C-alpha positions as CSV (number, residue, x, y, z in Angstrom):
1,M,-3.4,-50.1,-38.5
2,N,-0.9,-50.4,-35.6
3,Q,0.9,-53.6,-35.3
4,P,0.4,-55.5,-32.0
5,A,3.3,-55.2,-29.6
6,A,5.6,-58.2,-29.8
7,K,5.4,-60.5,-26.8
8,R,8.3,-60.5,-24.4
9,L,10.5,-63.5,-24.7
10,I,11.4,-65.5,-21.6
11,L,14.0,-68.3,-21.7
12,I,13.5,-71.1,-19.2
13,V,16.4,-73.5,-18.6
14,D,15.9,-76.6,-16.5
15,D,16.8,-80.3,-17.0
16,D,13.5,-81.3,-15.3
17,Q,11.2,-81.7,-18.4
18,L,8.0,-81.6,-16.4
19,L,8.9,-78.5,-14.6
20,L,10.2,-76.9,-17.8
21,E,6.8,-77.5,-19.5
22,F,4.9,-76.3,-16.4
23,L,6.8,-73.1,-16.2
24,G,6.4,-72.5,-19.9
25,E,2.7,-73.1,-19.7
26,V,2.3,-70.7,-16.8
27,L,4.2,-67.9,-18.5
28,R,2.5,-68.4,-21.9
29,H,-0.9,-68.2,-20.1
30,A,0.3,-64.9,-18.6
31,G,1.0,-63.5,-22.0
32,Y,4.7,-64.1,-22.5
33,E,6.5,-65.9,-25.4
34,T,8.7,-68.7,-24.1
35,A,11.8,-70.6,-25.2
36,L,12.6,-73.8,-23.4
37,A,16.0,-75.4,-23.0
38,N,16.8,-78.5,-21.0
39,S,20.5,-77.7,-20.7
40,A,22.8,-74.7,-20.6
41,E,24.3,-75.6,-23.9
42,A,20.9,-75.6,-25.6
43,A,20.2,-72.3,-23.9
44,L,23.3,-70.7,-25.4
45,Q,22.2,-71.9,-28.9
46,L,18.8,-70.3,-28.4
47,I,20.3,-67.0,-27.2
48,A,22.6,-66.9,-30.2
49,Q,19.4,-66.8,-32.4
50,R,17.5,-64.3,-30.3
51,E,18.3,-62.8,-26.9
52,P,15.4,-63.1,-24.5
53,D,14.1,-60.3,-22.2
54,L,14.8,-62.5,-19.2
55,A,16.2,-66.0,-18.5
56,L,15.1,-68.4,-15.7
57,L,18.0,-70.6,-14.9
58,D,18.0,-73.8,-12.8
59,I,21.1,-73.7,-10.6
60,H,21.9,-77.5,-10.6
61,M,22.0,-79.1,-14.0
62,P,24.3,-81.8,-15.5
63,G,27.1,-80.5,-17.6
64,M,27.3,-76.7,-17.4
65,S,25.5,-75.6,-14.2
66,G,23.1,-72.6,-14.0
67,L,25.8,-70.7,-12.1
68,E,28.3,-71.3,-14.9
69,L,25.7,-70.3,-17.5
70,A,25.0,-67.1,-15.5
71,K,28.7,-66.2,-15.7
72,R,28.6,-66.6,-19.4
73,L,25.5,-64.5,-19.8
74,H,26.9,-61.8,-17.6
75,A,30.2,-61.7,-19.4
76,E,29.1,-62.2,-23.0
77,T,25.5,-60.8,-23.3
78,A,23.1,-58.3,-21.9
79,V,20.5,-61.0,-20.9
80,P,19.2,-60.5,-17.4
81,F,18.5,-63.7,-15.5
82,M,16.8,-65.2,-12.4
83,F,17.7,-68.4,-10.7
84,L,15.5,-71.4,-9.9
85,S,16.7,-72.5,-6.5
86,G,15.9,-75.6,-4.4
87,S,16.4,-73.6,-1.3
88,G,14.6,-70.5,0.0
89,D,17.1,-69.5,2.7
90,S,18.9,-66.1,2.8
91,E,22.1,-67.7,1.5
92,S,20.4,-68.5,-1.8
93,G,19.4,-64.8,-2.1
94,K,23.0,-63.7,-1.4
95,Q,24.3,-66.2,-4.0
96,A,21.8,-65.0,-6.6
97,A,22.8,-61.4,-6.0
98,A,26.5,-62.2,-6.1
99,Y,26.1,-63.6,-9.6
100,G,24.1,-60.6,-10.8
101,A,20.7,-62.2,-10.8
102,V,17.6,-60.0,-10.7
103,G,15.8,-62.5,-8.4
104,Y,15.2,-66.1,-7.7
105,V,12.3,-68.5,-7.6
106,V,12.2,-71.3,-5.0
107,K,11.4,-74.9,-5.8
108,P,9.0,-76.6,-5.6
109,V,7.5,-73.9,-7.7
110,D,4.1,-72.6,-6.6
111,E,2.1,-70.9,-9.3
112,G,0.7,-68.3,-6.9
113,R,4.2,-67.2,-5.9
114,L,5.9,-67.7,-9.2
115,M,4.3,-64.7,-11.1
116,P,4.9,-62.1,-8.4
117,A,8.5,-63.1,-8.1
118,F,8.9,-63.3,-11.8
119,E,7.3,-59.9,-12.5
120,A,9.4,-58.3,-9.8
121,G,12.5,-59.8,-11.4
122,L,11.5,-58.6,-14.9
123,A,10.8,-55.1,-13.6
124,R,14.3,-55.0,-12.0
125,A,15.7,-56.3,-15.3
126,D,13.9,-53.4,-17.1
127,D,15.4,-50.9,-14.7
128,I,18.9,-52.2,-15.2
129,R,18.5,-52.2,-19.0
130,Q,17.3,-48.6,-18.9
131,L,20.2,-47.5,-16.7
132,R,22.6,-49.1,-19.1
133,R,20.9,-47.4,-22.1
134,T,21.1,-44.0,-20.2
135,E,24.8,-44.6,-19.4
136,L,25.5,-45.4,-23.1
137,N,23.7,-42.3,-24.2
138,L,25.5,-40.1,-21.6
139,N,28.9,-41.5,-22.6
140,A,28.1,-40.8,-26.3
141,A,27.0,-37.3,-25.5
142,L,30.1,-36.6,-23.4
143,A,32.4,-38.0,-26.2
144,A,30.6,-35.8,-28.7
145,G,30.9,-32.8,-26.5
146,R,34.7,-33.3,-26.1
147,E,35.1,-33.6,-29.9
148,T,33.1,-30.4,-30.5
149,S,35.1,-28.6,-27.9
150,L,38.4,-29.7,-29.4
151,A,37.3,-28.7,-32.9
152,V,36.2,-25.2,-31.6
153,G,39.7,-24.8,-30.1
154,L,41.3,-25.9,-33.4
155,L,39.2,-23.3,-35.4
156,M,40.1,-20.6,-32.9
157,G,43.8,-21.2,-33.4
158,K,43.6,-21.5,-37.2
159,F,41.5,-18.4,-37.8
160,Q,42.4,-16.3,-34.8
161,T,38.9,-15.9,-33.6
162,D,36.9,-16.2,-30.4
163,R,35.2,-19.3,-29.0
164,N,31.6,-18.1,-29.8
165,T,32.4,-17.3,-33.4
166,A,34.2,-20.6,-33.9
167,F,31.3,-22.5,-32.4
168,E,28.7,-20.7,-34.5
169,V,30.7,-21.2,-37.7
170,L,31.0,-24.9,-36.9
171,R,27.3,-25.2,-36.1
172,D,26.2,-23.3,-39.2
173,H,28.4,-25.5,-41.4
174,A,26.9,-28.7,-39.8
175,R,23.4,-27.3,-40.4
176,S,24.1,-26.4,-44.0
177,S,25.5,-29.8,-44.8
178,R,22.7,-31.5,-42.8
179,R,25.0,-33.3,-40.5
180,K,25.5,-33.5,-36.8
181,I,27.9,-31.0,-35.3
182,N,30.0,-33.8,-33.7
183,E,30.4,-35.5,-37.1
184,I,31.9,-32.3,-38.5
185,A,34.0,-31.9,-35.4
186,S,35.4,-35.5,-35.8
187,Q,36.1,-34.8,-39.4
188,L,38.1,-31.7,-38.6
189,L,40.1,-33.4,-35.9
190,L,40.9,-36.3,-38.2
191,A,42.0,-33.9,-40.9
192,E,44.2,-32.1,-38.4
193,E,45.8,-35.3,-37.3
194,T,46.4,-36.3,-40.9
195,L,48.0,-33.0,-41.7
196,N,50.3,-33.2,-38.6
197,G,51.3,-36.6,-39.7
198,L,52.2,-35.4,-43.1
199,H,54.0,-32.4,-41.7
200,G,56.2,-34.8,-39.7
201,A,56.8,-36.9,-42.8
202,F,58.0,-33.8,-44.7
203,L,60.3,-32.8,-41.9
204,N,61.9,-36.3,-41.9
205,R,62.3,-36.2,-45.7
206,A,64.0,-32.8,-45.4
207,K,66.5,-34.2,-42.9
208,V,67.3,-37.1,-45.2
209,V,67.9,-34.7,-48.1
210,K,70.3,-32.7,-46.1
């Protein structure tokens, strides 16, 4: 039997306890799991235990403000966030975008407007998360490609062979050892670096002996 999909976790941060509970109830009713924090400090403690899929941050709070918390989240985590703003003017939207928010909800919160704004923000957060994942995968692939290319060049020089033969030998060795080709390539490059270092050490020792 397939396990039911885990509910998406939404962190709500607001010093207004009534609003905090209201938002939590609305999102739970919509099928989300919620975590509630009445301060930025409490929010950071919750995030340390489990990162939410999205955080709703009140801008104005005693102690650390929502803007300061947003800076921390942007610098230290991958948690996307939206702002709860007391103003609905264009300046609020610009401010939210400047801090990297995926959207903002205007106070007083109207349930009919909350969910469309929230779901749009969550969709944008998902897009950003996918782009980051794609970028990481691409960078890893490029790095692996560079290592493989360097290892092929190393084999060409060592065994006086052509590029295709060197690559095929490297690939076949990776297959026979049931390892990825870039792992074998990295191992070869590391071994070559170690040998070069030892070669230098031998040369230095020979000079000292003379």
